[in-house]
C-alpha positions as CSV (number, residue, x, y, z in Angstrom):
1,M,30.2,-13.5,15.4
2,G,32.5,-14.0,12.9
3,E,32.2,-14.3,8.8
4,L,30.6,-11.0,8.3
5,T,31.9,-8.5,10.5
6,K,35.0,-9.5,11.8
7,S,37.1,-12.0,9.9
8,D,36.4,-10.1,6.7
9,S,35.4,-6.7,8.0
10,C,36.9,-4.7,5.0
11,G,35.5,-6.9,2.5
12,G,32.0,-7.1,4.5
13,L,31.9,-3.6,4.7
14,R,32.4,-2.7,1.3
15,Q,29.9,-5.2,0.2
16,L,27.3,-3.5,2.5
17,E,28.3,-0.1,1.3
18,K,27.5,-1.2,-2.1
19,E,24.2,-3.0,-1.3
20,I,22.6,-0.2,1.0
21,V,23.7,2.5,-1.6
22,E,22.3,0.3,-4.6
23,K,19.0,-0.5,-2.8
24,L,18.4,3.3,-1.4
25,E,18.6,4.6,-4.9
26,W,16.5,1.8,-6.6
27,L,13.6,2.3,-3.9
28,G,14.0,6.0,-4.2
29,E,12.9,5.8,-7.9
30,F,9.5,4.7,-7.1
31,A,8.8,8.0,-5.9
32,K,11.1,10.5,-7.3
33,D,9.5,13.9,-7.4
34,P,10.2,16.2,-10.6
35,A,10.5,19.2,-8.1
36,G,13.1,17.4,-6.4
37,G,13.8,14.8,-3.9
38,I,11.2,12.0,-2.9
39,S,7.6,12.6,-2.5
40,R,5.7,9.2,-1.2
41,L,2.7,10.3,0.8
42,L,0.5,7.8,2.5
43,Y,-1.7,5.5,0.2
44,S,-0.3,7.5,-2.7
45,K,0.5,5.7,-5.9
46,E,4.2,6.1,-5.2
47,W,3.8,4.8,-1.8
48,I,2.0,1.6,-3.1
49,D,4.3,1.0,-5.9
50,T,7.2,1.2,-3.3
51,Q,5.9,-1.0,-0.7
52,H,5.0,-3.6,-3.6
53,A,8.7,-3.6,-5.0
54,L,9.7,-4.0,-1.5
55,K,7.4,-7.0,-0.9
56,C,9.0,-8.5,-4.2
57,W,12.5,-7.9,-3.0
58,M,11.9,-9.5,0.5
59,E,10.2,-12.5,-1.2
60,S,13.2,-12.9,-3.4
61,E,15.7,-13.0,-0.4
62,G,13.4,-15.8,0.9
63,F,11.4,-13.6,3.5
64,E,7.7,-14.6,4.1
65,A,6.0,-11.0,3.4
66,K,2.8,-10.0,3.7
67,F,1.0,-6.8,4.5
68,D,-1.5,-6.4,7.2
69,E,-4.9,-4.5,7.5
70,I,-3.7,-1.0,6.9
71,G,-0.7,-1.6,4.9
72,N,2.3,-2.3,7.1
73,L,4.5,-4.6,5.3
74,S,6.3,-7.2,7.3
75,G,8.9,-10.0,6.0
76,V,9.6,-12.7,8.5
77,I,12.3,-15.3,8.7
78,K,10.9,-17.9,11.0
79,G,12.7,-18.9,14.3
80,R,12.7,-22.3,16.1
81,N,10.8,-20.3,18.6
82,R,7.8,-19.1,16.6
83,N,6.2,-17.4,19.7
84,E,9.1,-14.7,20.1
85,T,9.7,-11.9,17.1
86,I,12.5,-9.6,17.1
87,L,11.7,-6.7,14.9
88,T,13.3,-3.8,13.1
89,G,12.4,-1.5,10.6
90,S,11.1,2.1,9.9
91,H,8.7,4.1,7.9
92,I,8.6,4.4,4.0
93,D,6.3,7.7,3.9
94,T,8.3,11.0,3.4
95,V,7.7,14.7,3.6
96,K,7.0,16.4,0.2
97,N,10.4,16.7,-1.4
98,G,12.0,14.7,1.1
99,G,15.4,12.7,1.0
100,L,16.6,9.3,0.4
101,Y,17.5,8.3,3.8
102,D,14.9,9.4,6.4
103,G,12.6,6.2,7.3
104,Q,13.8,4.2,4.4
105,L,17.2,3.5,5.6
106,G,15.7,1.5,8.4
107,V,14.0,-0.7,5.8
108,V,16.4,-1.4,3.6
109,A,19.1,-1.8,6.2
110,G,16.7,-4.3,8.3
111,V,16.4,-6.4,5.0
112,L,20.1,-6.6,4.3
113,A,20.7,-7.1,8.0
114,I,18.4,-10.2,8.2
115,K,19.3,-11.5,4.8
116,Y,23.1,-11.5,6.0
117,L,22.1,-13.1,9.3
118,K,20.1,-15.9,7.4
119,Q,23.0,-16.6,5.3
120,F,25.7,-16.8,7.5
121,Y,24.0,-18.3,10.5
122,G,20.9,-20.0,9.2
123,Q,17.4,-20.3,11.0
124,P,17.3,-18.0,13.9
125,L,16.2,-19.0,17.5
126,R,13.6,-16.3,17.6
127,N,11.7,-14.9,14.6
128,L,13.4,-12.1,12.9
129,E,10.9,-9.5,11.0
130,I,11.8,-6.3,9.1
131,V,8.5,-4.0,9.0
132,S,8.2,-1.6,6.4
133,L,5.7,0.8,8.3
134,A,2.9,2.5,6.3
135,E,3.2,6.1,7.8
136,E,5.1,7.9,10.5
137,E,5.3,11.7,9.1
138,G,1.9,13.0,9.2
139,S,2.7,14.5,5.5
140,R,-0.5,13.7,3.7
141,F,-3.2,13.6,6.8
142,P,-2.8,15.3,10.1
143,Y,-2.1,12.1,12.1
144,C,1.5,10.8,12.6
145,F,2.6,7.3,13.5
146,W,-0.5,5.5,11.9
147,G,1.7,2.3,10.9
148,S,3.3,1.7,14.3
149,R,0.2,2.8,16.3
150,N,-1.9,0.0,14.5
151,I,0.9,-2.6,15.5
152,I,0.4,-2.0,19.0
153,G,-3.4,-1.2,18.9
154,S,-3.3,2.1,20.2
155,V,-5.3,4.0,17.4
156,K,-9.0,3.6,16.8
157,R,-10.8,3.9,13.5
158,K,-12.8,6.9,14.7
159,D,-9.5,9.0,15.3
160,V,-8.7,9.2,11.3
161,E,-12.0,8.3,9.5
162,R,-13.2,11.7,9.3
163,M,-9.9,13.3,8.2
164,A,-9.4,14.7,4.5
165,D,-6.0,15.4,2.7
166,F,-4.7,18.7,1.5
167,N,-6.9,18.0,-1.8
168,G,-10.2,17.0,0.3
169,V,-9.8,13.3,0.0
170,L,-11.1,11.5,3.1
171,F,-8.5,8.9,5.0
172,T,-11.1,6.4,4.2
173,E,-11.4,6.7,0.6
174,A,-7.7,6.9,0.1
175,L,-7.2,3.7,2.4
176,T,-9.8,1.6,0.2
177,R,-8.3,2.9,-3.2
178,A,-4.9,1.4,-1.7
179,G,-6.6,-1.7,-1.3
180,F,-6.5,-1.8,2.6
181,T,-8.9,-1.7,5.1
182,F,-9.1,-0.4,9.0
183,R,-7.7,-3.0,11.7
184,D,-10.0,-5.3,13.5
185,E,-10.3,-3.7,16.8
186,T,-11.9,-6.6,18.3
187,I,-8.6,-8.3,18.0
188,A,-5.5,-7.9,20.7
189,P,-2.5,-6.6,19.4
190,R,0.6,-8.7,18.8
191,K,2.0,-10.7,21.8
192,D,5.1,-12.1,20.1
193,L,7.4,-9.1,19.9
194,Q,10.3,-9.1,22.0
195,A,12.3,-6.0,20.9
196,F,12.3,-3.5,18.3
197,V,15.5,-1.6,17.0
198,E,15.3,1.1,14.6
199,L,18.0,2.4,12.6
200,H,17.7,5.8,11.6
201,V,19.9,9.0,10.2
202,E,20.3,11.5,13.1
203,Q,18.6,14.5,11.5
204,G,21.3,16.4,13.4
205,N,24.7,17.2,13.3
206,V,26.3,16.1,16.3
207,L,27.7,12.9,15.4
208,E,29.1,14.4,12.1
209,T,30.5,17.3,14.4
210,E,32.1,15.2,17.0
211,N,33.3,12.7,14.3
212,T,31.3,9.7,15.6
213,A,29.8,6.9,13.8
214,I,27.1,5.6,15.8
215,G,24.6,7.1,17.9
216,I,22.9,5.0,20.9
217,V,19.8,6.5,21.5
218,Q,19.0,6.5,25.2
219,S,15.7,8.5,25.2
220,I,13.4,10.3,22.7
221,V,12.5,13.6,23.9
222,G,9.1,14.9,25.2
223,Q,7.5,17.8,23.4
224,R,5.0,20.3,24.3
225,R,3.7,22.7,21.7
226,F,1.7,26.0,22.1
227,T,0.0,28.6,20.5
228,V,0.3,32.2,22.1
229,S,-2.1,34.8,20.8
230,V,-1.9,38.3,21.8
231,N,-4.6,41.1,21.3
232,G,-4.1,44.8,21.4
233,I,-5.6,47.6,19.7
234,A,-5.1,48.2,15.8
235,N,-4.6,51.8,15.1
236,H,-3.1,54.5,12.9
237,A,1.1,54.3,12.7
238,G,1.1,58.1,12.5
239,T,-1.4,59.6,14.6
240,T,-1.3,57.1,17.7
241,P,1.6,58.2,20.0
242,M,3.9,55.5,21.3
243,G,2.5,55.8,25.0
244,Y,-0.9,55.1,24.0
245,R,-0.3,52.0,22.1
246,K,-1.6,48.6,22.8
247,D,0.9,47.2,20.2
248,A,0.4,43.3,19.9
249,V,3.7,42.9,18.1
250,Y,5.7,44.9,20.6
251,A,4.3,42.6,23.2
252,A,4.7,39.4,21.4
253,S,8.4,40.2,20.5
254,Q,9.2,40.6,24.3
255,M,7.4,37.1,25.2
256,I,9.4,35.6,22.3
257,Y,12.7,37.3,23.1
258,E,12.2,36.6,27.0
259,T,11.4,32.9,26.5
260,I,14.1,32.0,24.1
261,S,16.5,34.0,26.4
262,L,15.3,31.5,29.3
263,A,15.8,28.6,27.2
264,R,19.3,29.9,26.7
265,E,20.1,30.2,30.0
266,L,19.0,26.8,31.3
267,G,20.7,25.2,28.2
268,D,20.7,21.4,27.0
269,P,19.1,19.1,26.6
270,L,16.1,22.1,26.6
271,V,15.4,23.3,23.2
272,V,12.6,26.0,22.3
273,T,11.8,27.3,19.0
274,V,9.1,29.7,18.0
275,G,8.7,28.8,14.4
276,K,5.4,30.9,13.3
277,I,4.5,34.3,13.4
278,E,1.4,35.7,12.2
279,V,0.6,39.4,12.6
280,T,-2.8,41.3,12.0
281,P,-3.5,43.4,9.9
282,N,0.1,42.7,8.7
283,T,0.3,46.3,6.9
284,V,3.3,48.8,7.1
285,N,1.1,51.7,8.4
286,V,-1.0,50.2,11.3
287,V,0.0,49.4,14.6
288,P,-0.6,45.6,14.9
289,G,-3.9,44.7,16.7
290,N,-3.4,41.1,16.7
291,A,-0.1,38.7,17.1
292,L,0.0,35.0,17.2
293,F,3.0,32.6,17.7
294,T,3.9,29.2,18.2
295,V,6.1,27.8,21.0
296,D,7.7,24.2,20.5
297,V,9.7,22.9,23.8
298,R,11.6,19.6,23.7
299,H,13.2,17.8,26.9
300,T,14.5,14.6,28.0
301,D,13.1,15.0,31.4
302,K,9.1,15.2,32.0
303,N,9.3,17.5,35.0
304,A,11.7,19.9,33.1
305,L,9.1,20.3,30.5
306,K,6.5,20.9,33.2
307,N,8.8,23.5,35.0
308,F,9.4,25.2,31.7
309,T,5.7,25.3,30.9
310,E,4.8,27.1,34.1
311,L,7.9,29.3,33.4
312,L,6.4,30.3,29.8
313,Y,2.9,30.8,31.4
314,K,4.1,33.0,34.1
315,K,6.5,35.4,31.5
316,V,3.6,35.9,29.0
317,A,1.4,36.7,31.8
318,A,3.9,39.4,33.0
319,V,4.4,41.0,29.7
320,S,0.7,41.1,28.7
321,K,0.4,43.1,32.0
322,E,3.2,45.4,31.2
323,H,1.8,46.0,27.8
324,D,-1.8,46.0,28.6
325,V,-3.0,43.6,26.1
326,E,-4.9,40.2,26.5
327,T,-3.3,37.0,25.8
328,G,-4.4,33.3,25.4
329,I,-2.2,30.4,25.5
330,E,-3.3,27.1,24.0
331,M,-1.2,23.8,24.5
332,W,-2.1,21.6,21.8
333,M,0.7,18.8,22.0
334,D,1.8,17.1,25.3
335,A,4.2,14.1,24.6
336,E,6.0,12.8,27.5
337,P,10.0,11.7,27.1
338,V,10.4,8.2,26.2
339,P,13.3,6.3,27.5
340,M,14.9,3.3,25.5
341,D,15.1,0.0,27.0
342,P,18.7,-0.1,28.8
343,K,19.4,-3.8,28.1
344,I,19.2,-3.4,24.5
345,V,21.2,0.1,24.7
346,G,24.0,-2.2,26.8
347,I,24.0,-4.7,24.1
348,I,24.5,-1.9,21.3
349,E,27.2,-0.2,23.3
350,K,29.1,-3.4,23.9
351,K,28.8,-4.3,20.0
352,C,30.3,-0.8,19.3
353,Q,33.2,-1.5,21.5
354,E,33.8,-4.9,20.1
355,L,34.0,-3.9,16.4
356,N,36.0,-0.8,17.4
357,V,33.3,1.5,16.2
358,S,33.2,5.1,18.0
359,Y,29.8,5.6,19.3
360,K,28.2,8.3,21.5
361,L,25.1,7.7,23.9
362,M,22.8,10.5,23.3
363,H,18.9,11.6,22.8
364,S,16.9,12.2,19.9
365,G,15.3,15.4,19.5
366,A,13.2,14.2,16.9
367,G,10.2,12.0,17.3
368,H,10.3,8.4,15.8
369,D,8.2,5.2,15.4
370,A,10.5,4.0,18.3
371,Q,8.8,6.1,20.9
372,I,5.5,4.4,19.9
373,F,7.0,0.9,20.4
374,A,9.0,1.7,23.7
375,P,6.2,1.9,26.2
376,I,4.9,-1.8,25.2
377,V,8.1,-3.4,23.6
378,P,11.9,-3.3,24.6
379,T,13.0,-0.7,22.1
380,A,16.3,1.0,21.3
381,M,17.5,3.1,18.0
382,L,20.7,3.5,16.1
383,F,21.7,6.8,14.5
384,V,24.3,7.3,11.7
385,P,25.7,10.7,10.7
386,S,23.6,13.2,8.6
387,R,25.7,15.7,6.5
388,Q,25.4,19.1,8.1
389,G,22.2,17.8,9.9
390,I,20.1,18.1,6.9
391,S,17.1,16.0,6.9
392,H,13.5,16.4,5.0
393,S,15.3,17.6,2.2
394,P,16.9,16.3,-1.4
395,E,20.0,17.6,0.3
396,E,19.7,14.6,2.7
397,F,23.1,12.9,2.6
398,T,24.9,10.3,4.7
399,K,28.3,8.7,3.6
400,P,28.1,5.1,2.3
401,S,30.7,4.2,4.9
402,D,28.6,5.4,7.7
403,L,25.6,3.6,6.2
404,A,27.7,0.4,6.4
405,L,28.7,0.9,10.0
406,G,25.1,1.3,10.7
407,V,24.0,-2.1,9.2
408,Q,26.9,-3.7,10.7
409,T,26.1,-2.6,14.1
410,L,22.4,-3.5,13.4
411,I,23.4,-7.0,12.2
412,E,25.3,-7.5,15.5
413,T,22.6,-6.3,17.5
414,L,19.9,-8.5,15.9
415,Y,22.3,-11.6,16.3
416,E,22.4,-11.1,19.7
417,L,18.7,-10.6,20.4
418,A,17.5,-13.3,17.9
419,Y,20.1,-16.0,18.2
420,K,21.4,-16.2,21.5
421,E,19.4,-18.1,24.2
């Protein structure tokens, strides 16, 4: 490549900085929350307004823009080969009081990247498509990746139609009010997709700490989530001797300590989090009779997840026996690690080297739409740094220069995938 990213590198990057910041701020105005940040929940007015504003922008840049049945928005620049499509993009839904970059960066960057490719290189060999996915976060309804799962055909109407949001609004009602309907499940999923590339903020502080511009994701971690319930006997705090107690909190605290200590001993890339703890009766002068805590386990290797699960069960059982309490463990999430496509990872790495951009091969500790596409479509992810690793917050921030390098790398990658034989 030449005109944009090499011969006029400084000028091109300055232009990208200006445009990406302006468009992110513009898009954020459609969902600005008076309480702070951005709140753009699936099928809300803010979500509808944002998607329609994006559609108008895409059309003004010469894209063929349209919604699918459930509200995914696509903008296409047709290639000479209409049967092959290179897809990029991300999601526009947010958590409550979310930031400016998570999700919508990948959408804005995708529009800009394809716009510049069309401007400098004309019609691609393969279709170039930007998708603004309807939903990823699960912030309104208890379901994640609604947008990408519909594209690959892995979700059924029955999975969501009885769901309601925190105000009691049914999923089907919200869908209909927004002007959309369910996907026709008798029609096979798309067969034209040849690649999916997602640009995203890191949501961690590795790149910033190591002063690295681009993260090239090799895999997305698998996750297992558990709820551990500990049942002892509630009793008087003053009249029950220590040796006669069946203290649920004492037992649970030892389980938590030993579980996290084991994770620290085993080391990266294993991460284990106890994020929720509940105690009953939860009062100062009663020996706790019941305790509940959650365990979130993540690793890039499926067997490592399985092995840690076995160790977790053994530790909980041993502590339960030691304290003479009853314990139950429920595993309610089991998502396998998802590798990215080695060929596309190699393309991105080569492009970073050609551009003299610092990069790191890494894994993603968070879930992304890329993990939904990857088993079906060759997929890769690019990360740009997040200040202090902050995400899902109004304090989310990425430097304009880092944003521009992310778009530049995306342009180069899409060029290789869509224009080369």
